[in-house]
RODO-2510 file (C-alpha; in nm, 4 decimals, decimal comma):
residues 187
     n   res          X          Y          Z
     1     m    -0,0442    -2,0824    -2,2681
     2     s     0,2811    -2,1038    -2,3311
     3     l     0,5359    -2,3140    -2,1488
     4     r     0,7629    -2,1108    -1,9208
     5     g     1,0199    -2,4069    -1,7553
     6     m     1,0149    -2,6316    -1,4484
     7     i     1,0198    -2,5798    -1,1197
     8     s     1,1795    -2,8402    -0,8799
     9     l     1,0801    -2,9110    -0,5368
    10     a     1,1926    -3,1307    -0,2750
    11     s     0,9439    -3,2740    -0,0406
    12     p     0,9750    -3,2902     0,3200
    13     g     1,1177    -3,6805     0,2562
    14     g     1,3690    -3,5447     0,0547
    15     q     1,2659    -3,6821    -0,2746
    16     r     1,2497    -3,4004    -0,5776
    17     r     0,9284    -3,3351    -0,8069
    18     s     0,9171    -3,0851    -1,0730
    19     w     0,6340    -2,9324    -1,2478
    20     p     0,5719    -2,7540    -1,5674
    21     v     0,5033    -2,3786    -1,5167
    22     q     0,3073    -2,2031    -1,7506
    23     k     0,2616    -1,8150    -1,8317
    24     d    -0,0692    -1,7363    -1,9312
    25     e    -0,1031    -1,4382    -2,1912
    26     s    -0,3414    -1,2544    -1,8851
    27     m    -0,0274    -1,2143    -1,7340
    28     n     0,1475    -1,0045    -1,9362
    29     e    -0,0596    -0,6824    -1,8121
    30     i    -0,3159    -0,6536    -1,5084
    31     r    -0,4947    -0,3331    -1,5603
    32     y    -0,7467    -0,2077    -1,2699
    33     k    -0,9879     0,1059    -1,2723
    34     p    -0,9503     0,3212    -0,9275
    35     i    -1,3132     0,2876    -0,7407
    36     g    -1,2551     0,6577    -0,6027
    37     v    -1,0288     0,8934    -0,4907
    38     v    -0,8715     1,0372    -0,1757
    39     h    -0,8899     1,3617    -0,0699
    40     s    -0,6331     1,4878     0,2252
    41     p    -0,4578     1,8420     0,3496
    42     f    -0,1491     1,7170     0,1242
    43     r    -0,1493     1,8769    -0,2238
    44     e     0,2346     1,7105    -0,3134
    45     p     0,4020     1,4668    -0,1774
    46     k     0,6881     1,6689    -0,0283
    47     g     0,5928     1,6896     0,3406
    48     t     0,3496     1,4194     0,3569
    49     p     0,3721     1,1857     0,6616
    50     i     0,5126     0,8392     0,5280
    51     q     0,3017     0,6200     0,7221
    52     p    -0,0251     0,6553     0,8885
    53     a     0,1100     0,6413     1,2262
    54     g     0,3506     0,9327     1,1393
    55     a     0,0066     1,1282     1,0266
    56     k    -0,1968     1,1085     1,3552
    57     g    -0,5186     1,2955     1,3711
    58     i    -0,4835     1,4176     1,0050
    59     n    -0,8445     1,4321     0,8669
    60     g    -0,9504     1,3121     0,5522
    61     t    -1,2119     1,1482     0,3420
    62     v    -1,2229     0,8846     0,0580
    63     e    -1,5158     0,9795    -0,1808
    64     i    -1,6238     0,6565    -0,3746
    65     f    -1,7158     0,6605    -0,7545
    66     q    -2,1023     0,6119    -0,7730
    67     q    -2,1207     0,2841    -0,9215
    68     y    -1,9391     0,1435    -0,6612
    69     a    -2,0687     0,3207    -0,3497
    70     e    -2,3244    -0,0032    -0,3159
    71     g    -1,9800    -0,1772    -0,1830
    72     l    -1,9621     0,0101     0,1440
    73     k    -2,2616    -0,1753     0,3093
    74     d    -2,1768    -0,1921     0,6432
    75     i    -1,8960    -0,0696     0,6447
    76     e    -1,9561     0,1695     0,8818
    77     g    -1,9282    -0,1605     1,1263
    78     f    -1,5579    -0,1121     1,1347
    79     s    -1,3525     0,1199     1,3378
    80     h    -1,0282     0,0819     1,0620
    81     i    -1,0071     0,0484     0,7158
    82     i    -0,7518    -0,0413     0,4663
    83     l    -0,6566     0,1297     0,1606
    84     l    -0,5067     0,0486    -0,1622
    85     y    -0,4181     0,3116    -0,3636
    86     h    -0,1983     0,4166    -0,6993
    87     f     0,0988     0,6397    -0,6364
    88     h     0,0007     0,7889    -0,9664
    89     l     0,2922     1,0778    -0,8910
    90     s     0,5399     0,8473    -0,8258
    91     k     0,8368     0,8434    -1,1334
    92     g     1,0205     0,5326    -1,2057
    93     s     1,1024     0,2116    -0,9939
    94     a     1,4885     0,1364    -0,9487
    95     l     1,4943    -0,1845    -0,6817
    96     i     1,8211     0,0013    -0,4815
    97     v     1,6311     0,2671    -0,3341
    98     k     1,7312     0,5228    -0,0125
    99     p     1,4641     0,5260     0,1853
   100     y     1,3253     0,7884     0,3649
   101     m     1,4052     0,6732     0,7434
   102     d     1,7504     0,5552     0,6606
   103     s     2,0985     0,6860     0,4638
   104     k     2,1867     0,3220     0,3471
   105     a     2,0524     0,1620    -0,0050
   106     h     1,7917    -0,1444     0,0239
   107     g     1,5842    -0,3402    -0,2426
   108     v     1,2690    -0,1765    -0,3038
   109     f     1,0903    -0,4930    -0,1507
   110     a     1,2466    -0,4083     0,1503
   111     m     1,0738    -0,0691     0,1720
   112     r     0,7433     0,0950     0,1624
   113     g     0,8280     0,3824    -0,0373
   114     p     0,5955     0,5112    -0,3330
   115     s     0,8837     0,4174    -0,6362
   116     r     0,8226     0,0436    -0,6756
   117     p     0,7612    -0,1290    -1,0059
   118     n     0,3666    -0,1464    -0,9238
   119     p     0,3581     0,1973    -0,7294
   120     i     0,0760     0,0282    -0,5202
   121     g     0,0388     0,2301    -0,1438
   122     i    -0,1561     0,0683     0,1397
   123     s    -0,2698     0,2356     0,4627
   124     v    -0,4938     0,1712     0,7749
   125     v    -0,6752     0,4265     0,8353
   126     r    -0,9313     0,5641     1,1221
   127     l    -1,2906     0,5254     0,9757
   128     i    -1,4822     0,8351     1,1173
   129     k    -1,8427     0,8168     0,9755
   130     v    -2,0043     0,7448     0,6311
   131     e    -2,2306     1,0301     0,4324
   132     g    -2,3849     0,8315     0,1511
   133     n    -2,0398     0,7564    -0,1164
   134     r    -1,8184     0,9641     0,1287
   135     l    -1,5796     0,8136     0,4444
   136     h    -1,4453     1,0649     0,6930
   137     i    -1,0928     0,8656     0,7877
   138     r    -0,8423     1,0107     0,9669
   139     d    -0,4695     0,9228     1,0488
   140     v    -0,3928     1,0172     0,6434
   141     d    -0,1354     0,9714     0,4673
   142     i    -0,2025     1,0075     0,1328
   143     v    -0,1482     1,3046    -0,1609
   144     d    -0,4877     1,4845    -0,2019
   145     g    -0,6041     1,3369    -0,5595
   146     t    -0,4788     0,9856    -0,5212
   147     p    -0,6857     0,7286    -0,7104
   148     l    -0,8398     0,4363    -0,4446
   149     l    -0,7923     0,0973    -0,6141
   150     d    -0,9890    -0,0996    -0,3449
   151     i    -1,0861    -0,1104     0,0620
   152     k    -1,0964    -0,4214     0,3143
   153     p    -1,2044    -0,3831     0,6656
   154     y    -0,9449    -0,3915     0,9353
   155     v    -0,9291    -0,6950     1,1392
   156     p    -0,7007    -0,7190     1,4225
   157     e    -0,7386    -1,1000     1,4463
   158     f    -0,6454    -1,1106     1,0855
   159     d    -0,4058    -0,8782     1,0401
   160     i    -0,2044    -0,8512     1,3637
   161     k     0,0795    -1,0871     1,3872
   162     e     0,3285    -1,0643     1,6680
   163     v     0,7088    -1,0509     1,4467
   164     g     1,0254    -1,1195     1,5560
   165     r     1,2269    -0,8955     1,3323
   166     i     1,2024    -0,5467     1,1454
   167     g     1,5141    -0,5545     0,9392
   168     w     1,6706    -0,2532     0,8293
   169     l     1,4131    -0,0757     1,0156
   170     e     1,4938    -0,2201     1,3835
   171     g     1,7547     0,1106     1,4154
   172     s     1,5125     0,4116     1,2146
   173     v     1,1826     0,3324     1,3396
   174     h     1,1582     0,5609     1,6129
   175     k     1,1874     0,8682     1,2780
   176     l     0,8367     0,7793     1,2178
   177     s     0,6865     1,0488     1,3310
   178     t     0,9317     1,3009     1,2805
   179     s     0,9831     1,1495     0,8687
   180     k     0,8006     1,3457     0,6201
   181     d     0,8280     1,2864     0,2158
   182     d     1,1103     1,5212     0,1060
   183     g     1,0005     1,5025    -0,2736
   184     r     1,3101     1,1857    -0,3661
   185     f     1,0650     0,9192    -0,5589
   186     t     0,9225     1,2384    -0,7784
   187     d     1,1491     1,4572    -0,8491
***
């Protein structure tokens, strides 16, 4: 490990304390291998719903690679699952971006579009049934052929939080059901 600097924080009593911050060389690059692939009716990003809530009733499947199929044990007990995937068609990653549902530019970390420093997507979808290594899902907002990185069960007691603010989306969230990808992040 190499020393990167110091971090200094104030304690609740107002006293400051400093700690060395180290950077592990393994933090230079992180690699993941897909565990499967998502299949959907969307052949390209353009025209794809931008969130599962805008994809109501759209069916798809998740094909889990055989070496990971055993990990699906007991997943059929959940009505919804969280899919983490790689936006494999995303081009570039500007830090200031104009999102789909607003005419103003915002920081990439204040939006959920596919153009990001690490193009990781997340969708909560309905699990319809499990057939071997294939999951049948609904409310799919993912392009066909998207590499799947992970699956997690959706548990309302873990995942639903009461929120007081939704930032710039406050005036735009009503556009969700009609908003589709217009190709801006892959052109």
